C-alpha positions in Angstrom: 38.6 -174.2 32.8 37.6 -177.2 34.9 34.2 -179.0 35.1 32.7 -180.0 38.4 33.7 -183.7 37.9 37.3 -182.6 37.7 37.8 -183.2 34.0 39.3 -180.4 32.0 36.8 -178.5 29.8 37.8 -177.8 26.2 37.5 -174.1 25.3 38.4 -174.3 21.6 38.9 -176.9 18.9 40.0 -176.2 15.4 41.3 -178.1 12.4 44.1 -176.4 10.5 44.5 -177.7 7.0 48.1 -176.9 6.3 49.4 -175.9 2.9 50.4 -179.0 1.1 50.4 -181.1 4.3 48.2 -182.7 7.0 45.2 -181.6 9.0 46.3 -180.5 12.4 43.8 -181.0 15.2 44.3 -178.1 17.7 42.7 -178.1 21.1 43.0 -175.0 23.3 45.9 -173.8 21.2 47.9 -177.1 21.3 48.4 -179.4 18.4 47.0 -182.8 19.5 47.5 -184.8 16.3 48.2 -184.5 12.6 45.8 -186.3 10.3 46.6 -187.5 6.8 44.8 -185.8 4.0 46.9 -186.9 1.0 45.9 -190.6 1.3 49.5 -191.9 1.1 50.3 -192.4 4.8 51.2 -195.9 5.8 49.9 -194.9 9.3 46.4 -193.8 8.4 44.5 -191.9 9.8 47.7 -190.2 11.1 50.2 -188.3 8.9 53.6 -190.0 8.5 55.0 -187.3 6.1 54.3 -189.3 2.9 52.7 -186.1 1.4 56.3 -184.8 0.8 57.2 -187.8 -1.3 54.0 -187.7 -3.4 54.2 -183.9 -4.1 50.7 -183.5 -2.4 49.2 -180.0 -3.1 46.4 -178.4 -1.1 45.2 -175.1 0.1 45.6 -173.8 3.7 42.4 -173.4 5.7 41.3 -173.2 9.3 38.0 -174.7 10.5 36.8 -173.7 14.0 34.8 -176.5 15.7 34.2 -175.0 19.2 
């Protein structure tokens, strides 16, 4: 979908909290970024995979924004 000003319109946004991993920001079905939720990333707020070294545990959940 495209708005009148030519910018693309976002149809859906969701946050997928992965099991034992990062929060994935998904826009129109495409992963846009992975956000740290373990607190150990050296590249905060982005995930750098540090959760694997620190044995981070968390439940999986999806949050629909739009």
